[in-house]
N, C-alpha and C positions, 0 to 999 in steps of 0.2 A: 272889302273883307276878302282876304286871300284863302280862307278855308283852312281846316286843320287836318283833313284826311289827305295824306300824300302817299306816294308809292314808297313806303318804307316797310320793312319786314313786319313790324308789330301791327301796322294797320292792315296790310294785305292779308296776313294769316288770320288776324282776328275777325275781320269783317267779310272775308270771302271764303275762308276755309282752304285756300290754295297756298302751298309753299311758294316762296318768292320766286324760285327758278321756274316753277310751272306757270306762274303768273306772267313772267317775262316771255315764256313760250307762247302763251295765249296772245300777248300783245303782238308778237311777231306774226302769228297767224292772221290777226285782224289787219295788220299793216299790209300783208301780202294780198289780202282780199280787197284792198282799196280803202282801208279805214282812214287814211289821211285825207281822202276826198280831193276834189279839184284844187289846184293851186291858185285859182283865180277867186276873186271875191273876198269877203271879210273872213279873216281866219278865226278858228275856234279860240275861245278864251282859255281853254284848258289844253295841255298837250295830250297826245294820244294815250299815253299810259294812264293818265288820270281819268280820261274819259272811259277807258276800259274798266278801270277800278270803279267808277261811278255806276256803270251798268251792272257789274258783278255784285256790288254792295246792294243795289236796288233789288236784284233777284234774290239775294241772300236774306235781306231783312224785311222786304215788302213794306218799307216805309212809303209814305206818300211823297209826291214830288216836292211839295212844300216843305216836308221834313228833310228831304235829301239836299235841298239847296244850300242851307247855311254851312254844313260841314265841308262843302266843296267851294264855297264862296261864289256861287253863281245864282241866277234867278231860277224859279221853278220852270219857266218857259225853256230855259237852256237845258235843264235836266230832261225835259220831255223830248227836245230835239235830239239830244245825245242818245237817249234810249231808242228812239225810233230809227236813228241812223246806224248805230252800232249793234243793236240787238240781233238783227239778221246775220251780221258778220261773225257772231259768236257760234253760229249753229254747227252742230256735229256734221261731219262729212256725209254726203248722200250715200245711202246703202248701195253696196256693190256686191255682185256675186263673187265670193272668195275663191281663191285657188283651192283645188281639191275639195269642192263644195260637198261632195258626198261624204266626206269624213268630218264635217262640221255639224254642230248641233246648236241651234238657236232656240231660245225660250221666249214665249210670248205671254203677256198678261196685260190687262187693262186696269186703269186706276181712275177714280172719280176725282175731279178737281173742281171745287166750288168756284164759280165764275160769275161776274156781275152782268155780263153781256147775255141778255135773254135770247138773242138770235142764235147762239151756239149752245145754249144751256137748256135744261129741262129739269123739272122736279124729279128726283131720283131716290134710290133706296137709302141714301144718307140724309134724307129729308131736307135737302138744300138744292138750290138750282146749280147743277153741276154739268160738266162735260166729261165724256169718256175719252181718255188719252191712251192709245195702245203703245206699249213699250216692248222692244225686241232686244234681248240681251244674249251675248255669246256665252255659251255654257262654260267654255274653257277659261277665257280671259275675264269673264264677268263684267265686261264693258258693254255699255249701251250701243247697240248697232244702229237703231233708228227709233224715232217716235212718230206716230201717225197723226194726221190732222184731226183735231178734236171733233167729236160728234156729240149730239145731245145725250145726256147722261141716262135717259130712260131707255136707251137701246141696250140690248144684250151685248156681251163681249163678242159673240160670233157676228152679229150684225155690224158692230163697230169695226171689226177686223175686215170684213168684206168692203165696207164703205171707204176705208183708208186707201185701198189699192196697194198696200204693202205686200200682199201675197204675190203679186207679179215680180216685185223686186227680190223676194226671198225664194223664188222658184229654183229648185235644184238643191236646196239646203234642207236638211232634216229639221222639222219644227216640233216643239213640244209645248203643250199648254194644259190647262186644267179642263175639267169636264164641261165648262161653259162653252168650249169650242168644238163640241161634237159636230161631225159632218163638215168639217172645214179642211180635212186632209192632214191634220196634225196628229201627233201621238198624244192621246188623252188616256186618263185612267180607265180601268175596267169599271163598269157600272153594274150595280145589283139589278137583277130582274125580279119581278114579283114572284114571291114564293120560292126563289132560288138564291141561296147565299153564294158569295164568291168562293171559288175554289182556293185552296191554299196557295197554289202557284199564282193565281191572280192577285191574292193579297200581297204576296211577295213582290210582284210586279208593281203594284200600286205604291208599296213602301219605297222601292227604288225610284219610282217616278217622283214621289214627293221629295225625296232627298235631293234630286237634281233640280226640280222645278222651283224650289224655295229660293234659288239664286236670283230669279227675276224679282221676287218679292223683296229680297234684301236690297237689290238695286233701286227699286222704286222707293223703298224707305229712305235710302241715302239721298235720292234725288229730292225728296221732300224736306231735307234739311234746308233747301232753298225755299223760303217760306212763301214765295209767290205761288207755289203749287198747292198751298193750303187755302188761299183766298185771292184769286186773281182779279184785279180790278181793270186789267187791260181789255180793250174792245177789239173787234175784228180779228185780225191775225195775231193779236198780241199774245194769246195763250200758246198758240202754235210756235211762235217765235221763241217765247220763253222756255217752252219744253225742249226745243231743239238746242237752245243755248245751254240749258242746265244739263242736258245729256253730255255736251262737250265739257262743261265744268266738272261734272261727276267723273268723267273718264280721266281728266287730268289729275283730279284729287286721288282717285283710286289707284292710278298707275304710278303715283309719286313714290 
């Protein structure tokens, strides 16, 4: 069986959310990162563009590997191998200190992702076993700059932020977050003190803060259009790989 999902505009845009030209750009990135693999040994039964399509569809639909196999005309084992091989190659570029960093503003927030792997998950406030994934977004472009390695979902956002090590990569850039990140060196809203309401100027500052910070929440919401971030069945580094790849796919979609 040859499969029905091919690299055509209708399939690419329907099942990945990417315009066809952006999808071809993604394929070029994967090829430059070594997606073709070694030239020796048994070749892949699918060309590179269809393998990239398979991974993108898997992240977008969160179908099981047994469900993914028939549309591409391959076995579930091949689907697994393709995802494990190409998933890391879709990752967003590692965070770098931008030029004129003092003029940039990045926004940080965490999101809980239900995950089946109990080694990286914990029962959390969404009443499911989840992992906390930290997301950094550029305030101007609204593109995802980085995603942190998942930590158990019962940790606070401030604890998760310190555990990811992203603070070292973001040094020198102004960072904004919500009040869960107090004492992390970021710009956070003013907090009410017992018996003392906020001053009018502080209320205005908080309103401006919310107006800007909502951009990271919008980005996280768009990332969760890729349904693997709603119920991740991957184990080990699977969630981290998926989050980084979806950051790349989100950026391509948003910049289209």
